[in-house]
C-alpha positions as CSV (number, residue, x, y, z in Angstrom):
1,X,-23.3,4.4,-11.2
2,X,-25.5,7.4,-10.9
3,X,-25.2,9.5,-7.8
4,X,-28.5,11.3,-7.8
5,X,-30.3,13.5,-5.4
6,X,-31.3,10.6,-3.2
7,X,-27.7,10.5,-2.1
8,X,-27.5,14.2,-1.2
9,X,-29.1,13.9,2.2
10,X,-27.0,10.8,3.0
11,X,-23.7,12.5,2.2
12,X,-24.4,15.4,4.6
13,X,-22.1,17.8,2.7
14,X,-24.3,20.8,2.5
15,X,-25.7,22.1,-0.7
16,X,-24.4,19.9,-3.5
17,X,-23.7,21.9,-6.7
18,X,-22.3,19.1,-8.9
19,X,-21.1,15.5,-8.8
20,X,-18.8,14.3,-11.5
21,X,-17.3,10.9,-12.1
22,X,-13.4,10.8,-11.9
23,X,-10.7,8.3,-12.1
24,X,-10.6,6.2,-8.8
25,X,-8.9,2.9,-9.6
26,X,-10.3,-0.4,-10.8
27,X,-12.3,-1.5,-7.8
28,X,-14.4,1.6,-6.8
29,X,-16.6,4.2,-8.5
30,X,-15.2,7.6,-7.7
31,X,-16.6,11.1,-7.9
32,X,-15.8,14.7,-7.2
33,X,-18.5,16.3,-5.1
34,X,-18.7,20.1,-5.3
35,X,-20.7,21.8,-2.5
36,X,-21.1,25.2,-0.9
37,X,-18.9,23.9,1.9
38,X,-16.0,22.9,-0.4
39,X,-15.1,19.9,-2.6
40,X,-14.9,16.3,-1.6
41,X,-13.8,13.0,-3.0
42,X,-16.4,10.2,-2.9
43,X,-15.6,6.5,-3.4
44,X,-18.4,4.0,-3.8
45,X,-18.1,0.3,-3.6
46,X,-21.3,-1.1,-5.3
47,X,-23.1,-4.0,-3.6
48,X,-21.0,-3.8,-0.5
49,X,-21.1,-1.9,2.8
50,X,-19.0,0.6,4.8
51,X,-16.8,-2.1,6.2
52,X,-15.2,-2.5,2.8
53,X,-13.4,0.8,3.5
54,X,-12.5,0.2,7.2
55,X,-8.9,-0.7,6.3
56,X,-8.4,2.3,4.1
57,X,-9.9,4.6,6.8
58,X,-7.5,3.1,9.4
59,X,-4.6,3.5,7.1
60,X,-5.3,7.1,6.2
61,X,-5.8,8.0,9.9
62,X,-2.5,6.3,10.8
63,X,-0.6,8.1,8.1
64,X,-2.1,11.4,9.0
65,X,-0.8,10.9,12.6
66,X,2.7,11.4,11.3
67,X,2.7,12.3,7.6
68,X,0.2,13.6,5.1
69,X,-2.7,11.8,3.3
70,X,-6.3,12.9,2.4
71,X,-8.3,13.3,5.6
72,X,-11.3,11.1,6.2
73,X,-14.7,12.8,6.4
74,X,-17.0,9.9,6.8
75,X,-17.9,6.4,5.6
76,X,-21.2,4.7,5.4
77,X,-23.7,2.4,3.5
78,X,-26.5,3.7,1.3
79,X,-28.9,1.7,-0.9
80,X,-26.7,-1.4,-0.6
81,X,-23.5,0.5,-1.5
82,X,-20.5,1.2,0.7
83,X,-19.0,4.7,0.4
84,X,-16.1,6.8,1.7
85,X,-15.9,10.6,1.7
86,X,-12.4,12.2,1.7
87,X,-11.3,15.8,1.5
88,X,-10.6,16.6,-2.2
89,X,-7.1,17.4,-3.2
90,X,-6.0,19.1,-6.4
91,X,-2.8,17.6,-7.9
92,X,0.3,19.6,-8.7
93,X,4.0,19.1,-8.7
94,X,6.7,19.2,-6.1
95,X,10.1,18.1,-4.8
96,X,11.0,14.4,-4.9
97,X,13.4,15.2,-2.1
98,X,10.5,16.4,0.1
99,X,8.5,13.3,-0.9
100,X,11.4,11.1,0.3
101,X,11.4,13.0,3.6
102,X,7.7,12.4,4.0
103,X,8.0,8.7,3.5
104,X,10.9,8.6,6.0
105,X,8.6,10.4,8.6
106,X,6.0,7.7,8.0
107,X,8.5,5.0,8.6
108,X,9.7,6.7,11.8
109,X,6.4,5.7,13.4
110,X,7.3,2.5,15.2
111,X,5.6,-0.3,17.0
112,X,6.7,-3.1,19.3
113,X,5.5,-5.8,17.0
114,X,5.0,-6.6,13.3
115,X,1.5,-6.8,11.9
116,X,-1.8,-5.1,12.5
117,X,-4.8,-5.7,14.6
118,X,-6.8,-7.5,11.9
119,X,-6.3,-9.6,8.8
120,X,-7.3,-8.5,5.3
121,X,-9.2,-11.4,3.8
122,X,-11.6,-9.7,1.4
123,X,-8.9,-8.6,-1.0
124,X,-7.6,-10.5,-4.1
125,X,-4.2,-10.6,-2.3
126,X,-5.1,-11.6,1.2
127,X,-2.9,-10.6,4.1
128,X,-2.4,-12.2,7.5
129,X,-1.4,-9.6,10.0
130,X,-1.2,-11.6,13.3
131,X,1.2,-9.7,15.6
132,X,4.7,-11.1,15.6
133,X,8.0,-10.3,17.4
134,X,10.0,-11.8,14.6
135,X,10.3,-10.1,11.1
136,X,11.6,-13.2,9.3
137,X,8.7,-15.3,10.7
138,X,6.1,-12.6,9.8
139,X,7.4,-12.0,6.3
140,X,7.9,-15.7,5.3
141,X,4.7,-17.1,6.9
142,X,2.3,-14.2,6.7
143,X,3.3,-12.7,3.4
144,X,5.4,-14.9,1.0
145,X,3.7,-18.2,1.9
146,X,0.2,-16.7,1.8
147,X,0.7,-15.7,-1.9
148,X,2.6,-18.8,-2.7
149,X,-0.5,-20.8,-1.9
150,X,-2.7,-18.5,-4.0
151,X,-0.5,-18.8,-7.1
152,X,-0.3,-22.5,-6.6
153,X,-4.1,-22.8,-6.7
154,X,-4.1,-20.9,-10.0
155,X,-1.5,-23.1,-11.6
156,X,1.2,-20.4,-11.8
157,X,3.8,-22.4,-9.8
158,X,6.5,-24.9,-10.7
159,X,9.5,-26.7,-9.2
160,X,12.0,-24.1,-10.3
161,X,10.1,-21.3,-8.6
162,X,9.5,-23.4,-5.5
163,X,13.2,-24.2,-5.2
164,X,14.2,-20.6,-5.5
165,X,11.6,-19.5,-3.0
166,X,12.7,-22.1,-0.5
167,X,16.3,-20.9,-0.8
168,X,15.1,-17.3,-0.2
169,X,13.1,-18.3,2.9
170,X,16.2,-19.9,4.4
171,X,18.3,-16.9,3.6
172,X,15.8,-14.5,5.2
173,X,15.7,-16.6,8.4
174,X,19.5,-16.8,8.6
175,X,20.0,-13.0,7.9
176,X,17.4,-11.7,10.4
177,X,18.6,-14.0,13.1
178,X,21.6,-11.6,13.5
179,X,20.1,-8.4,12.0
180,X,16.9,-7.4,13.9
181,X,14.8,-4.6,12.6
182,X,12.3,-2.3,14.2
183,X,8.7,-2.4,13.0
184,X,7.8,0.7,11.0
185,X,4.4,2.0,9.8
186,X,4.4,1.1,6.1
187,X,2.2,2.5,3.3
188,X,2.0,-1.1,2.0
189,X,1.5,-0.2,-1.7
190,X,4.0,2.5,-2.4
191,X,4.1,2.7,-6.2
192,X,4.3,6.1,-7.9
193,X,0.5,6.2,-8.5
194,X,-0.1,6.3,-4.7
195,X,2.3,9.2,-4.0
196,X,2.3,12.7,-5.4
197,X,1.9,16.4,-4.7
198,X,-0.9,18.8,-4.0
199,X,-1.5,22.0,-5.9
200,X,0.5,23.9,-3.3
201,X,3.5,21.5,-4.0
202,X,3.2,19.5,-0.8
203,X,4.0,15.8,-0.9
204,X,1.0,13.5,-0.1
205,X,0.3,9.7,0.1
206,X,-2.8,7.9,-1.2
207,X,-4.6,4.6,-1.1
208,X,-2.6,2.9,1.7
209,X,-2.5,-0.8,2.7
210,X,-0.9,-0.2,6.0
211,X,0.7,-2.6,8.5
212,X,3.8,-2.4,10.7
213,X,6.8,-4.1,9.0
214,X,10.3,-3.7,7.7
215,X,10.6,-0.3,5.9
216,X,12.6,-1.9,3.2
217,X,9.4,-3.4,1.8
218,X,8.1,0.1,0.9
219,X,11.4,1.1,-0.5
220,X,11.6,-2.0,-2.7
221,X,8.1,-1.2,-4.1
222,X,9.3,2.3,-5.1
223,X,12.1,0.7,-7.1
224,X,9.9,-2.0,-8.8
225,X,8.1,0.1,-11.4
226,X,10.0,3.4,-11.2
227,X,8.7,6.9,-10.9
228,X,10.9,8.0,-8.0
229,X,14.0,10.0,-8.7
230,X,17.4,9.8,-7.0
231,X,16.4,12.9,-5.0
232,X,13.6,10.9,-3.4
233,X,16.1,8.5,-1.9
234,X,18.4,11.3,-0.9
235,X,15.6,13.0,0.9
236,X,14.6,9.8,2.7
237,X,18.2,9.1,3.8
238,X,18.5,12.6,5.2
239,X,15.7,11.8,7.7
240,X,16.0,8.1,8.3
241,X,19.3,6.7,7.0
242,X,19.2,3.4,5.1
243,X,20.5,0.3,6.7
244,X,23.8,-1.1,5.4
245,X,23.4,-3.4,2.4
246,X,19.7,-2.4,1.8
247,X,20.1,-2.4,-2.0
248,X,21.1,-6.1,-2.0
249,X,17.8,-6.9,-0.1
250,X,15.5,-5.1,-2.5
251,X,14.8,-8.3,-4.5
252,X,13.7,-10.1,-1.3
253,X,10.7,-7.7,-1.1
254,X,10.1,-7.2,-4.8
255,X,9.5,-10.9,-4.8
256,X,6.5,-10.4,-2.7
257,X,5.0,-7.7,-4.9
258,X,5.7,-9.8,-8.0
259,X,4.0,-12.8,-6.4
260,X,1.0,-10.5,-5.9
261,X,1.1,-9.5,-9.6
262,X,1.3,-13.1,-10.7
263,X,-1.7,-13.8,-8.5
264,X,-3.6,-10.9,-10.0
265,X,-2.5,-11.0,-13.7
266,X,-1.0,-14.4,-14.3
267,X,2.1,-15.4,-16.3
268,X,2.6,-11.9,-17.6
269,X,4.7,-11.4,-14.5
270,X,6.1,-14.9,-14.3
271,X,9.6,-14.1,-15.8
272,X,9.9,-11.0,-13.6
273,X,9.1,-13.1,-10.5
274,X,11.8,-15.7,-11.4
275,X,14.3,-12.9,-12.1
276,X,13.6,-11.4,-8.7
277,X,14.0,-14.8,-7.0
278,X,17.3,-15.4,-8.8
279,X,18.6,-12.0,-7.7
280,X,17.4,-12.6,-4.1
281,X,19.5,-15.7,-3.5
282,X,22.6,-14.1,-5.1
283,X,23.3,-12.3,-1.8
């Protein structure tokens, strides 16, 4: 996509010196906008409108209320394309211990219910966020079963996986009947590409998919694909100590993320999903 001078007035960022395409993920066009007022990060969603970015805007604002993420400048619609303007951050390196502390601060923002004030239905992995008092009920019915139906539709399901998942659902209901958890603000997609450091070595979080849930979901995601050192978990534990037995529950939540990957990418992740389910019921 070409961001030409017709965009300049719409962006309202002062005198634009240069706009260059940058890496911004697989669903948006992304640009660095250099102006006389500073640099900005521009995301554009072709053939859509500003509402496409509403959930990201909400997530960034919620994270910035307790931790650190790029600040939202403005979102809008121009020539049939939705856009989002964020402050531009130069990347650097920093302390994994500090990053762990930052995530713990995020999770320390609590709520009285699990969920969010709206569902996410325009995504490839839809999410039902109806408010719930019960974590097991929320996780099973509004996370696991939603994706279970999606992979069934695409033919990525079988009796073996179904049997394992039914056992996991039962285990979750039994465990959380006696082990209540407090709803925490979650990043929602906390792999190592969505966390990093600014040029002044400060930890920062990107591209959130927020809701209020069990903080062990975010932790399980950090362990799924790696990229977080032992110092990260030490830093986290120094601020918000892990609950007893949390490592045994990691597969419960990695199962959800692997269901999401099967839904997106197919049988490439099928064996990993089955392995996670098998580990989940070996509790």
